[in-house]
PLY file of the C-alpha trace (Angstrom):
ply
format ascii 1.0
element vertex 309
property float x
property float y
property float z
element edge 308
property int vertex1
property int vertex2
end_header
101.11 87.62 112.75
100.41 85.42 115.83
101.48 82.37 116.98
99.26 79.97 119.27
99.44 76.72 120.56
95.86 75.37 122.20
94.39 72.05 123.09
92.35 70.23 125.88
92.33 66.96 127.21
89.64 65.14 129.61
91.47 63.69 132.51
88.60 61.89 134.19
84.96 61.56 131.85
82.41 63.41 133.03
84.21 65.16 135.97
87.56 66.57 134.93
89.27 68.29 131.85
91.94 70.74 131.04
91.82 73.44 128.18
95.14 75.36 127.68
96.73 78.01 125.11
99.96 79.63 124.80
99.66 83.32 122.89
102.63 84.21 120.90
102.89 88.05 119.65
105.17 90.02 117.64
106.05 91.85 120.72
107.62 90.89 124.28
105.23 92.85 126.20
101.64 92.68 126.61
98.90 93.17 128.94
95.66 91.47 128.59
92.02 92.72 129.47
89.55 90.60 131.03
85.80 90.53 130.70
83.82 89.32 133.71
79.92 89.29 132.93
76.77 87.26 133.04
78.55 83.76 133.93
81.51 84.27 131.75
85.11 84.81 132.63
87.22 85.83 129.37
90.35 86.97 128.07
89.53 89.53 125.22
91.13 88.94 121.69
93.09 91.50 120.24
94.93 92.46 116.48
97.64 94.23 118.40
100.28 91.53 117.58
103.02 94.14 116.81
104.99 96.43 119.66
102.76 99.53 120.05
101.44 101.70 122.92
98.82 100.38 125.00
96.56 103.08 123.90
95.85 101.93 120.57
95.41 98.59 121.30
92.19 96.89 120.06
89.96 94.48 121.89
87.02 92.57 120.55
85.72 89.24 121.07
87.41 86.53 123.46
90.78 84.59 123.05
90.30 82.29 125.74
87.10 82.06 128.16
85.12 79.82 130.53
81.26 80.04 131.37
79.40 79.03 134.48
78.35 75.80 132.81
81.55 74.13 132.71
82.19 75.11 128.99
85.78 76.19 127.92
86.83 77.75 124.73
89.92 78.97 123.08
91.36 79.81 119.48
94.30 80.33 117.31
94.73 82.35 113.87
95.02 80.56 110.55
94.50 83.05 107.89
93.28 86.65 107.79
90.70 87.76 105.01
90.14 90.95 104.39
86.37 92.56 105.30
85.71 89.18 107.18
84.22 89.11 110.75
86.99 87.61 112.71
86.82 84.29 114.88
87.27 85.82 118.35
83.53 86.83 117.81
82.84 82.95 117.51
84.61 82.03 120.51
83.03 84.67 122.59
79.29 83.51 121.05
80.24 80.10 121.97
80.70 80.54 125.74
78.00 83.51 125.93
75.47 81.13 124.48
76.38 77.25 124.59
76.56 74.60 127.44
77.55 71.70 125.16
79.80 70.76 121.93
76.33 70.27 120.37
75.17 73.64 121.18
78.81 75.24 119.94
78.27 73.53 116.76
74.81 75.05 115.90
76.03 78.52 116.94
79.21 78.11 114.66
77.78 76.75 111.76
74.94 79.48 111.80
77.75 82.43 112.12
79.75 81.49 109.38
76.81 80.11 107.27
75.65 83.88 107.57
78.85 86.18 107.06
82.59 85.16 105.95
84.91 84.70 108.83
88.80 85.12 109.06
90.42 81.56 109.40
90.82 79.88 112.92
90.88 77.06 114.98
88.46 76.90 118.03
88.96 74.02 120.86
85.80 73.50 122.94
85.78 71.74 126.17
83.38 70.26 128.39
83.82 67.41 130.97
82.09 65.28 128.63
83.68 65.88 125.14
86.64 68.08 123.47
86.23 69.30 119.92
87.92 71.58 117.36
86.25 73.72 114.79
88.16 74.49 111.80
86.84 77.91 110.43
87.50 78.58 107.00
84.78 79.41 104.34
83.28 76.67 105.85
83.25 74.81 109.21
84.73 71.39 109.97
84.43 69.75 113.40
86.40 67.32 114.77
84.70 65.79 118.01
87.29 64.05 120.38
86.73 61.48 123.38
89.80 62.59 125.20
92.20 65.15 123.71
93.01 67.51 120.90
95.34 70.09 119.90
95.78 72.54 117.14
98.45 75.31 116.22
98.19 77.68 113.40
97.15 75.36 110.21
94.46 73.35 109.61
94.21 69.39 109.36
92.72 67.57 106.36
92.91 63.95 105.94
95.32 62.83 103.27
96.69 66.50 102.32
99.86 68.48 103.47
99.04 71.43 105.86
98.89 74.59 104.41
100.54 77.23 106.48
99.30 81.10 106.21
100.07 84.74 107.52
103.86 83.32 108.12
103.12 81.31 110.97
106.33 80.41 112.64
106.79 76.32 113.43
102.86 75.62 113.42
103.19 71.99 111.95
106.34 71.46 114.61
104.63 72.71 117.58
101.50 70.85 116.75
103.41 67.55 116.55
104.89 68.43 119.92
102.06 69.47 121.55
99.93 66.39 120.44
103.01 64.33 121.60
103.27 65.83 125.22
99.68 65.76 125.77
99.38 62.41 125.72
101.30 62.03 128.69
99.44 64.79 130.55
98.07 63.72 133.98
97.02 66.79 135.69
97.60 70.60 136.00
101.31 70.36 136.61
102.19 68.37 133.54
100.09 70.57 131.08
102.00 73.51 132.53
105.46 71.52 131.49
103.35 71.64 127.97
103.44 75.37 127.73
107.06 75.46 128.90
108.30 73.26 126.10
111.59 74.20 124.26
112.03 71.21 122.18
113.22 72.91 119.29
115.29 75.98 121.04
114.65 79.16 122.09
112.84 79.98 119.03
109.55 80.41 117.46
109.28 77.03 116.70
108.91 75.39 120.42
105.56 75.75 122.39
107.33 78.54 124.78
108.12 80.90 122.15
111.16 83.26 121.82
112.45 85.99 119.96
110.82 87.40 116.97
107.58 85.89 118.17
107.44 85.51 121.81
104.91 83.82 124.27
103.26 86.81 125.93
100.65 84.62 128.22
100.25 81.20 128.98
96.72 79.85 130.41
95.21 76.64 131.51
91.56 76.32 132.30
90.95 73.56 134.86
87.51 72.12 135.53
86.96 69.30 138.18
83.70 68.13 140.60
82.25 71.30 138.66
84.98 73.70 140.35
86.85 75.78 137.62
90.37 77.29 138.25
91.46 79.69 135.49
95.47 79.74 135.50
97.44 82.66 133.76
100.95 83.61 133.10
102.17 86.60 131.96
105.27 86.39 129.90
107.15 82.97 128.82
105.87 79.91 131.10
109.20 79.21 131.49
110.22 81.55 133.29
106.96 83.18 134.72
104.30 82.04 137.42
101.14 80.58 136.73
98.72 82.46 138.76
95.35 80.26 139.99
92.36 81.75 139.99
89.36 79.90 141.30
86.01 80.93 140.12
82.72 81.17 141.91
80.01 82.13 139.70
77.63 82.62 141.96
79.43 84.98 143.86
80.06 88.43 142.79
82.60 89.44 145.19
84.91 86.29 144.47
84.79 87.30 140.40
85.87 90.35 141.56
89.07 89.41 143.69
89.90 87.20 140.55
89.70 90.16 138.46
91.68 91.97 140.47
94.50 89.05 140.97
94.59 88.67 137.44
98.63 89.45 135.92
97.78 92.17 134.02
97.78 96.44 134.66
94.93 96.88 132.59
91.66 97.46 134.64
89.13 94.18 133.89
85.55 94.89 132.62
83.22 93.38 134.74
79.41 93.87 134.37
77.73 91.02 136.57
74.09 90.21 136.33
72.86 87.16 138.62
70.06 86.70 136.56
71.85 86.09 133.11
74.04 83.34 133.85
74.06 79.55 133.65
73.89 77.49 136.92
77.32 75.77 137.83
76.67 74.20 141.43
80.02 75.35 143.33
81.17 77.64 145.69
84.92 78.21 145.69
86.69 80.79 147.32
89.44 83.24 145.22
92.81 81.79 146.23
95.94 83.18 144.70
99.79 83.15 145.68
100.78 86.42 147.85
102.50 88.71 146.05
100.34 88.55 142.35
98.01 91.38 142.75
98.99 93.73 140.25
98.76 97.87 139.89
95.79 98.55 137.19
95.46 101.36 135.03
92.54 103.82 135.01
93.28 104.83 131.65
92.00 102.79 128.41
92.42 103.25 125.02
89.25 103.25 122.93
88.81 102.37 118.97
85.94 101.30 116.53
87.93 98.51 114.83
86.62 95.29 115.34
88.86 92.94 113.19
90.71 91.16 115.87
92.63 87.84 116.18
94.02 85.48 118.76
0 1
1 2
2 3
3 4
4 5
5 6
6 7
7 8
8 9
9 10
10 11
11 12
12 13
13 14
14 15
15 16
16 17
17 18
18 19
19 20
20 21
21 22
22 23
23 24
24 25
25 26
26 27
27 28
28 29
29 30
30 31
31 32
32 33
33 34
34 35
35 36
36 37
37 38
38 39
39 40
40 41
41 42
42 43
43 44
44 45
45 46
46 47
47 48
48 49
49 50
50 51
51 52
52 53
53 54
54 55
55 56
56 57
57 58
58 59
59 60
60 61
61 62
62 63
63 64
64 65
65 66
66 67
67 68
68 69
69 70
70 71
71 72
72 73
73 74
74 75
75 76
76 77
77 78
78 79
79 80
80 81
81 82
82 83
83 84
84 85
85 86
86 87
87 88
88 89
89 90
90 91
91 92
92 93
93 94
94 95
95 96
96 97
97 98
98 99
99 100
100 101
101 102
102 103
103 104
104 105
105 106
106 107
107 108
108 109
109 110
110 111
111 112
112 113
113 114
114 115
115 116
116 117
117 118
118 119
119 120
120 121
121 122
122 123
123 124
124 125
125 126
126 127
127 128
128 129
129 130
130 131
131 132
132 133
133 134
134 135
135 136
136 137
137 138
138 139
139 140
140 141
141 142
142 143
143 144
144 145
145 146
146 147
147 148
148 149
149 150
150 151
151 152
152 153
153 154
154 155
155 156
156 157
157 158
158 159
159 160
160 161
161 162
162 163
163 164
164 165
165 166
166 167
167 168
168 169
169 170
170 171
171 172
172 173
173 174
174 175
175 176
176 177
177 178
178 179
179 180
180 181
181 182
182 183
183 184
184 185
185 186
186 187
187 188
188 189
189 190
190 191
191 192
192 193
193 194
194 195
195 196
196 197
197 198
198 199
199 200
200 201
201 202
202 203
203 204
204 205
205 206
206 207
207 208
208 209
209 210
210 211
211 212
212 213
213 214
214 215
215 216
216 217
217 218
218 219
219 220
220 221
221 222
222 223
223 224
224 225
225 226
226 227
227 228
228 229
229 230
230 231
231 232
232 233
233 234
234 235
235 236
236 237
237 238
238 239
239 240
240 241
241 242
242 243
243 244
244 245
245 246
246 247
247 248
248 249
249 250
250 251
251 252
252 253
253 254
254 255
255 256
256 257
257 258
258 259
259 260
260 261
261 262
262 263
263 264
264 265
265 266
266 267
267 268
268 269
269 270
270 271
271 272
272 273
273 274
274 275
275 276
276 277
277 278
278 279
279 280
280 281
281 282
282 283
283 284
284 285
285 286
286 287
287 288
288 289
289 290
290 291
291 292
292 293
293 294
294 295
295 296
296 297
297 298
298 299
299 300
300 301
301 302
302 303
303 304
304 305
305 306
306 307
307 308
């Protein structure tokens, strides 16, 4: 079981937007693994929701990512379907193949039509629009001019939301996140959304405590074609967001960002200057002092590919 609160908002049409996610697992500690390759900066998806050793964590697809065209994407679990392909793979395909919401619609509809997928929500954001893809046995796309929010259920007009897989507080988190996002004006105010304890220190709040704990918070901020990826390991209410400025034209800058990311796992870096989307920005990697962690040289391996959130 996994809880996630995801969303996006355009702050200045054609210029600035935010995409965010809180990732909640039935385990108190988790170490992300980054993928940096071919114009993509991504956090891998995982099915390792319960407490277990890092050697058996299974990674595949992307949980949240941004590409050098300025498109960002993240997802949340709704319902696992035995034998189906996971939605984290769809998130990966979007950021690896798409520059716009139109591109994403074509990629997702084609993939879901070709093969069954586990059910999820995928939020896609560009500086021009935001959209939510509700992935089930079919795909429903909600395109929005300003903002969108999803948690761990699907929304259907005129019907009560159906919550699957034991997701805790999905409807309450959705209602709070939607209301708080209306007031978001900048990066600091979206941090406050991810720190929210409106329903107490429990799994009903966006910043989750208890059996289900928020293991990471993320914000992607794109402004003036400059991309900053913010990551907080652990509960955002007590943790510190590390700001990673991404220059997709500078391999060394991306390596520095990977090393500064708040995880002890070694990032997976494969850089090919000829296989990226153009984004005309050159920004140095700026991170607070003391945020560079130690990285393990040992990585677990597994051939399983079912991955969620």
